[in-house]
C-alpha positions as CSV (number, residue, x, y, z in Angstrom):
1,M,-13.3,19.5,-7.8
2,E,-10.5,18.5,-10.1
3,V,-9.1,16.0,-7.6
4,L,-12.5,14.4,-7.1
5,A,-13.1,14.3,-10.9
6,S,-9.7,12.5,-11.3
7,V,-10.6,10.0,-8.6
8,F,-13.9,9.3,-10.3
9,L,-12.3,8.8,-13.7
10,L,-9.7,6.5,-12.3
11,V,-12.4,4.4,-10.6
12,V,-14.2,4.1,-13.9
13,F,-10.9,3.1,-15.6
14,L,-10.1,0.4,-13.1
15,Q,-13.6,-1.0,-13.3
16,S,-13.1,-1.4,-17.0
17,C,-9.8,-3.3,-16.6
18,S,-11.4,-6.6,-15.9
19,T,-14.8,-8.2,-15.7
20,Q,-13.5,-11.7,-15.0
21,Y,-12.8,-11.1,-11.3
22,P,-15.7,-9.1,-9.8
23,G,-15.7,-8.2,-6.2
24,A,-12.7,-6.4,-4.7
25,D,-12.9,-8.4,-1.5
26,I,-10.9,-6.4,1.1
27,P,-10.1,-9.4,3.4
28,V,-8.6,-11.3,0.4
29,Y,-6.6,-8.2,-0.6
30,L,-5.3,-7.6,3.0
31,S,-4.4,-11.2,3.4
32,L,-2.3,-10.9,0.2
33,I,-0.4,-7.7,0.9
34,S,0.3,-8.1,4.7
35,G,4.1,-8.4,5.0
36,H,7.6,-7.0,4.5
37,Y,8.7,-6.1,1.0
38,S,12.2,-5.3,-0.3
39,N,13.9,-4.7,-3.7
40,E,17.3,-5.8,-2.4
41,Q,17.4,-9.0,-4.3
42,D,16.4,-7.2,-7.5
43,L,19.2,-4.7,-7.0
44,I,21.6,-7.6,-6.7
45,R,20.2,-9.2,-9.9
46,L,20.6,-5.9,-11.8
47,E,24.2,-5.5,-10.6
48,D,25.1,-9.1,-11.4
49,N,23.8,-8.6,-15.0
50,E,25.7,-5.3,-15.2
51,I,22.5,-3.4,-15.7
52,K,23.1,0.2,-14.7
53,T,20.4,1.7,-12.5
54,K,20.0,4.6,-10.0
55,Q,17.3,2.6,-8.1
56,S,17.4,3.1,-4.3
57,L,17.1,0.3,-1.7
58,V,13.5,0.3,-0.6
59,N,11.9,-1.6,2.3
60,V,8.1,-1.5,2.9
61,Y,6.3,-2.9,5.9
62,L,2.5,-3.4,5.8
63,R,0.7,-4.5,9.1
64,V,-3.0,-5.1,9.2
65,L,-5.0,-3.9,12.2
66,Q,-8.3,-2.4,13.3
67,I,-9.1,0.8,15.2
68,P,-12.2,0.3,17.3
69,A,-12.6,3.9,18.5
70,L,-13.1,5.0,14.9
71,D,-15.1,1.8,13.9
72,W,-12.5,1.0,11.3
73,N,-12.4,-2.7,10.7
74,Y,-9.8,-2.8,7.9
75,V,-6.7,-0.8,8.5
76,V,-3.0,-1.0,7.4
77,Y,-0.1,0.6,9.1
78,I,2.7,1.3,6.6
79,E,6.3,2.2,7.0
80,K,8.5,2.8,4.0
81,Y,12.3,3.3,4.0
82,V,14.4,4.6,1.1
83,D,18.1,3.8,1.5
84,D,17.4,3.1,5.2
85,V,15.8,6.5,5.8
86,L,12.1,6.6,6.8
87,D,10.1,8.1,3.9
88,L,6.6,7.2,4.8
89,Q,4.6,6.4,8.0
90,Q,0.9,6.3,7.6
91,I,-2.4,4.7,8.5
92,L,-4.6,3.4,5.6
93,H,-8.3,3.0,6.1
94,Y,-9.9,0.5,3.5
95,T,-13.4,0.6,2.2
96,E,-15.0,-0.8,-1.0
97,V,-17.1,1.0,-3.6
98,N,-18.5,-0.7,-6.7
99,D,-15.9,-3.5,-6.7
100,V,-13.0,-1.0,-6.2
101,I,-10.9,-0.8,-3.0
102,L,-10.3,2.6,-1.7
103,A,-7.6,3.4,0.9
104,E,-7.8,6.7,2.6
105,Q,-4.3,7.9,3.7
106,Y,-3.9,9.4,7.1
107,N,-0.8,11.0,8.7
108,F,-0.1,11.1,12.4
109,T,-0.8,14.4,14.2
110,H,2.1,13.6,16.5
111,P,4.4,11.2,14.7
112,E,7.0,11.4,17.5
113,D,4.6,9.3,19.6
114,F,5.0,6.3,17.3
115,V,8.5,5.0,17.1
116,P,9.4,3.7,13.6
117,G,10.3,0.0,13.5
118,K,8.5,-0.8,16.7
119,F,5.3,-1.9,15.1
120,D,3.3,-1.6,18.3
121,I,-0.1,-2.8,17.0
122,S,-1.7,-2.5,20.4
123,Q,-0.8,1.2,20.6
124,L,-1.9,1.8,17.0
125,E,-5.3,0.2,17.7
126,T,-6.0,2.9,20.4
127,L,-5.8,5.7,17.9
128,K,-8.5,8.3,18.0
129,E,-9.8,10.9,15.5
130,E,-7.6,13.6,16.9
131,D,-4.5,11.5,16.4
132,L,-4.8,11.5,12.6
133,T,-5.0,14.0,9.8
134,T,-5.6,13.8,6.1
135,R,-6.2,15.9,3.0
136,K,-9.1,15.7,0.6
137,G,-8.3,13.5,-2.3
138,C,-5.7,11.5,-0.5
139,V,-7.2,8.2,-1.6
140,S,-5.4,5.2,-3.2
141,I,-7.5,3.2,-5.6
142,C,-7.1,-0.5,-6.1
143,R,-8.7,-3.1,-8.4
144,R,-8.4,-6.8,-8.6
145,I,-7.5,-7.8,-12.2
146,E,-6.7,-11.5,-11.8
147,E,-7.2,-14.1,-9.2
148,A,-4.1,-13.0,-7.2
149,V,-3.2,-9.7,-8.9
150,Y,-4.2,-6.2,-7.8
151,I,-3.2,-2.9,-9.3
152,M,-3.2,0.3,-7.3
153,Q,-2.8,4.0,-8.1
154,W,-1.1,5.7,-5.2
155,P,-1.2,9.6,-4.9
156,D,1.5,11.8,-3.5
157,C,0.0,13.2,-0.3
158,S,3.0,15.1,1.1
159,A,2.3,18.0,3.4
160,Y,2.7,20.6,0.7
161,G,2.0,21.0,-3.0
162,E,-0.7,19.6,-5.2
163,I,-1.8,16.0,-5.0
164,S,-0.5,14.1,-7.9
165,S,0.1,10.5,-8.9
166,R,3.2,9.0,-7.3
167,Y,3.1,5.3,-8.0
168,S,1.4,2.7,-10.1
169,I,1.7,-0.5,-8.0
170,T,1.1,-4.1,-8.7
171,F,0.6,-6.7,-5.9
172,T,1.0,-10.5,-6.4
173,C,1.6,-13.5,-4.1
174,S,5.3,-13.3,-4.5
175,G,5.8,-9.6,-4.2
176,S,5.0,-6.3,-5.8
177,S,6.4,-3.7,-8.3
178,Y,5.8,-0.1,-8.9
179,I,6.7,2.6,-11.4
180,V,7.9,6.0,-10.0
181,T,6.3,8.9,-11.9
182,P,8.8,11.4,-13.2
183,N,7.5,14.4,-11.2
184,N,7.8,12.7,-7.8
185,F,11.2,11.1,-7.4
186,I,11.9,10.3,-3.8
187,E,13.6,7.1,-4.8
188,G,16.4,7.1,-7.4
189,P,14.9,7.6,-10.9
190,S,14.8,4.6,-13.1
191,K,13.4,3.5,-16.4
192,L,12.9,0.1,-15.0
193,P,10.2,-0.6,-12.4
194,Y,11.1,-1.2,-8.8
195,K,10.5,-4.9,-8.2
196,F,10.0,-6.3,-4.7
197,N,10.2,-9.7,-3.1
198,K,7.9,-10.5,-0.3
199,V,10.5,-11.1,2.4
200,K,7.9,-12.1,5.1
201,S,4.2,-12.4,5.5
202,Y,2.7,-11.0,8.7
203,P,-0.2,-13.0,10.2
204,V,-3.5,-11.2,10.5
205,S,-5.5,-11.3,13.7
206,P,-8.6,-13.7,13.5
207,E,-10.6,-10.8,15.0
208,I,-10.0,-8.9,11.7
209,I,-9.9,-11.8,9.2
210,P,-11.1,-15.0,10.8
211,N,-10.0,-17.2,7.9
212,Y,-6.8,-15.4,7.0
213,E,-4.6,-18.6,6.6
214,A,-7.2,-20.3,4.5
215,L,-7.7,-17.2,2.3
216,L,-3.9,-16.9,1.7
217,K,-3.5,-20.6,1.0
218,K,-6.4,-20.6,-1.5
219,L,-5.0,-17.5,-3.2
220,C,-1.3,-18.3,-3.3
221,G,-1.0,-22.0,-2.6
C-alpha cells in the first residue's frame, strides 16, 4: 500500500509541475528518447576543467518496439552499461494516465536467451507473458514539462530489497541527465548530475509511430 500511495502522490506532483503542455503523448516521447546516450564527452569536459569527480562511464541504449502477443503497442528495450559492465537489461511497457506517462518495468525470466548488445528487435517482438517478470510498484513516472523536455522518476527494482527512488531523469532533444540518489549508488557517487549526449537516434518502425520523422523534426528541428 505504501508503494502505491507513493506512486499516486508522485503522479499528483508531476501533474502540478506544468499546465502549459497538457497531454503526455507517448509517440512524441518515444520519438524523442529513442537512441544511444553516453556521458563520455561530459567526463572529458570535467577532466579538462580539472573538476574532480567519481562519476562512472555510462552508456544507455533505448530501442522502441512492440510486442503483439501481449498487445503492447509502445515498448522500449533498454540496456545500460556502467564502466562497460551490463547493469540493466529490461523491457518497459508504456501507458498514459491523466497526462502522465507510466513505464512498467519488466525483467527477463531467462536473460541468457537475450544476448546484450545484439539488439535483436525481431526476437524481442516475439516475447510472451511467461518470458517476463515484474514486481508490484516497479513503475517509472514521466511528465512533459516543456515542449521538448520530460522529467521521469525511476525506481530501483532490483531483485531484492525495498523499492526506492534511484534516479530523477530529464530528457531533451540533445540528451539527458540524471541525479543518482544517495541510497542507490551503482554508478560512482557524484554531487554533480550525470549528463549525457545523445550519440545516435534510432529510427522507429512506421508500424509503431507512422509519423516518427515528422514528430522528431517538429520537436527538435
